[in-house]
FINU-859185 format. One record per residue (C-alpha): residue in one letter; z, y, x. Coordinates in steps of 0.001 Angstrom, whole numbers, padded with zeros to 6 digits, always signed. Example, Ala and Ser with C-alpha at 12.3 -4.5 7.8 and 13.67 -1.06 7.14 Angstrom:
BEGIN
a+007800-004500+012300s+007140-001060+013670
# end
This chain:
BEGIN
m-044368-072547+036270t-041614-072482+033683i-039994-075143+031498g-038828-073831+028156g-038523-070354+029659f-036607-071584+032741s-037649-071918+036341p-037750-075615+037361r-034497-075249+039338a-032727-073500+036487f-033906-076174+034064l-032522-078942+036301l-029249-077028+036611a-028993-076723+032826l-029782-080433+032478a-027038-081321+034977v-024526-079213+033058v-025270-080850+029709a-025131-084314+031298v-021646-083573+032637w-020548-082096+029311g-021948-085001+027319t-020383-087833+029299n-017183-085807+029456f-016401-086660+025819v-015633-090207+026940v-013344-088857+029668i-011545-086705+027092r-011024-089681+024779l-009598-091775+027623g-007273-088944+028670l-006024-088485+025106d-004882-092111+025083a-002119-091020+027453l-001639-087260+027021p-001073-085143+023889p-004064-082844+023301l-002581-079412+023969l-000828-080623+027124f-004101-082196+028295a-005928-078896+027761a-003185-076929+029522l-003271-079228+032565r-007059-079023+032676f-007038-075233+032970a-004002-075164+035261l-005922-077262+037781a-008915-074967+037380v-006680-072083+038476v-004666-073644+041322p-005442-073482+044187l-008776-071614+043884v-007263-068454+042439f-005656-067861+045866f-009015-068076+047653l-011480-066470+045248k-011503-062717+044806r-011123-061494+041254p-014610-060661+039934p-015329-056980+039184v-015122-057263+035413p-012629-055686+033012l-009365-057563+032592r-010040-057664+028855e-013205-059723+029404l-011351-062208+031605a-008609-062559+029036l-010960-062975+026071y-013078-065567+027853g-009993-067555+028841l-008666-067489+025286y-011998-068326+023642i-012853-071220+025964g-009380-072490+026818v-007417-072111+023595g-010237-071804+021069q-012835-074264+022267f-010825-076913+024083g-007537-076551+022280l-009295-077218+018964l-011659-079850+020388f-008857-081892+021983i-006800-081788+018788a-009824-082947+016776m-010608-085777+019191d-007023-087018+019025g-007836-089334+016120l-009679-086944+013783i-013277-087388+014974a-015144-089944+017087p-016125-088767+020613g-019884-089214+020225l-019899-087420+016895a-017761-084603+018306s-020415-084085+020989l-022944-083645+018182v-020936-081379+015856v-019950-078981+018630q-023637-078098+018971a-023168-075742+016054q-022437-073351+018917v-026215-072953+019228v-026459-071352+015794f-023390-069195+016452t-024572-068131+019930i-028050-067125+018807g-026667-065315+015774l-024209-063342+017879a-026928-062519+020422m-029249-061226+017720r-026479-059049+016324g-025151-057784+019641t-028256-057372+021841g-031120-057175+019397e-032751-060406+020574r-035289-061576+018018l-036448-065064+017156v-040082-065980+016717p-040808-067793+013418v-040938-071244+015004q-037351-070823+016222y-036154-070453+012647a-037661-073888+011998a-035776-075195+015030l-032479-073898+013697a-033240-075373+010275l-033723-078811+011851a-030429-078535+013730g-028677-077328+010577g-030045-080324+008682g-028532-082657+011252l-025150-081005+010904a-025412-081255+007117i-025894-085026+007387i-022709-085260+009439m-020752-083236+006897g-021891-085691+004246h-020574-088726+006140t-016941-087960+006860g-014445-090760+006464g-013001-093500+008650a-012991-092398+012281t-014303-088938+011314t-012335-086730+008933p-013264-083408+007272l-010457-081734+009235g-011894-083100+012473v-015321-081645+011651v-013807-078257+010764l-011803-078169+013998v-014883-078971+016081l-016843-076269+014244g-014043-073868+015189a-014411-075034+018787a-018161-074383+018565l-017578-070837+017315s-015143-070205+020167w-017698-071530+022647s-020315-069155+021275l-017922-066211+021610g-017366-067207+025237n-021147-067352+025705r-021385-063800+024410i-018938-062602+027054s-020913-064424+029776r-023977-062509+028674r-022078-059228+028536i-020580-059314+032024g-023947-059891+033690r-024394-061274+037188v-021038-061962+038781d-019545-064836+040768m-019205-067220+037818l-016940-069676+039634a-014492-066868+040340f-014862-065643+036767v-014081-069080+035309v-011095-069565+037617w-009580-066128+036952s-010220-066290+033217s-008438-069665+033127l-005252-067792+034057f-005229-066480+030492a-005725-069930+028953v-002834-071695+030695p+000251-069839+029311p-000740-069989+025607l-001803-073631+025912f+001512-074644+027496a+003398-072557+024911l+001522-074239+022061a+002062-077655+023637f+005832-077178+023797a+005897-075686+020301f+003860-078388+018543e+004097-081458+020785g+007655-080998+021988a+009350-081292+025355p+010353-084977+024943r+006767-086090+024251i+005434-083968+027102t+008013-085291+029560s+007406-088934+028663a+003620-088509+028810l+003775-086963+032277a+006164-089650+033516a+003858-092431+032298a+000596-090866+033545g-001152-093034+036128p-003970-092314+038600g-006647-092789+035925v-005085-090143+033699w-004840-087638+036533a-008436-088418+037519a-009452-087495+033962v-007547-084215+034222v-009102-083397+037610w-012573-084148+036269q-011916-081796+033363a-011004-079020+035792v-013623-079562+038515g-016644-081105+036836n-016443-079750+033341t-014782-076357+033810m-015651-075115+037309f-019144-076560+037625g-020084-076690+033946y-018940-073270+032805g-019714-071596+036118a-023316-072792+035998w-023631-072118+032249g-022444-068552+032682w-024884-068090+035566l-027738-069226+033308l-026664-066981+030415a-026591-063980+032746r-030234-064567+033749y-031978-066050+030720p-032026-065201+026982a-029311-066830+024898s-032034-068204+022606s-033299-070258+025576v-029996-071264+027175a-027895-072144+024134p-030270-074783+022675m-030179-076728+025964a-026672-077754+024940l-028259-079780+022148l-028868-082431+024809v-025103-082853+025128p-024954-085362+022240v-027699-087478+023842f-025371-088080+026763g-022231-087954+024623m-023324-090468+022014g-024908-092730+024601a-021802-092741+026790a-019508-093305+023799a-021616-096233+022606w-021693-097746+026094w-018095-097284+027242l-016193-097011+023967h-018466-099164+021768e-018743-096371+019218p-021145-097521+016466l-024454-095748+015918p-025331-096181+012212g-028600-094919+010823w-027219-091664+009436k-025769-090723+012815l-029065-091411+014562a-030878-089387+011890a-028530-086451+012441a-029037-086691+016190a-032825-086877+015742l-032834-083693+013662i-030671-081820+016140i-032618-082967+019185g-035821-082227+017299g-034566-078693+016810l-034048-078444+020562a-037589-079576+021279v-039070-077118+018782n-036991-074262+020192l-037873-075015+023806f-041600-075584+023433g-042470-073932+020119p-042275-070273+021226r-044772-070836+024045l-047218-072601+021714f-046706-069882+019113a-047451-067180+021710r-050669-068942+022724r-051848-069172+019114a-050903-065590+018206p-053948-063859+019801i-056283-066287+018002s-054748-065543+014608g-054947-061831+015287
# end
């Protein structure tokens, strides 16, 4: 028995990852109330490194792959995402826009590994693209064009990280995430000091309470170690065209959590965009199997 190309256990694991990632947008927003974005990202990856780097053996992958993954995910994805969420885009909407990574991931997989889409998957991508187009047409207020562009950059960086996860194959993904985070920490701290300044960093750290540090720890343990470790494990074992669209469930959790905890409004256009994107997920997950069943009849 499979669910959307996954074993039942793998499907539940993917669902757990996207639930953590979705609700995490609320945690990010709460953390950004106290910490500047680049410092927040640097602390997140620093805690992903220490102390586990002293207990986990470096995975047998080229140093270049570790470095690229750390830069793509740490600096590219989360550096850009945290900057965007610091007043440039609403948390729930950010969780929706970042799903452009699905289009980028599948496109890169098709180019790099020769994976091919069945016709129904093109329809799925068109639905998701339509949802993103609605969002682009409703910038203003809490969501700015710059915020959308930054989150799209984060989505592209995420997809590049996904490509590396596929390329390295089956390794200890927790060790891989921890060791790759070594390459995210120095540039993030350097950028934080360059753009946010030592005085702001010092005052933010001095004022940080237990809730702020809990948000940082959750970023490191729940989102980075569990989330990216499990996601990389899935990408090493299943086609990118099956794994990547699962992330389209992130905005279900992200928008729901933002509406509940942060009282983020859900106007009709936002729900329409979400419906198109989630519809694309459903078509991608279940369409190929239905298409395969119908193919012998048509032939």
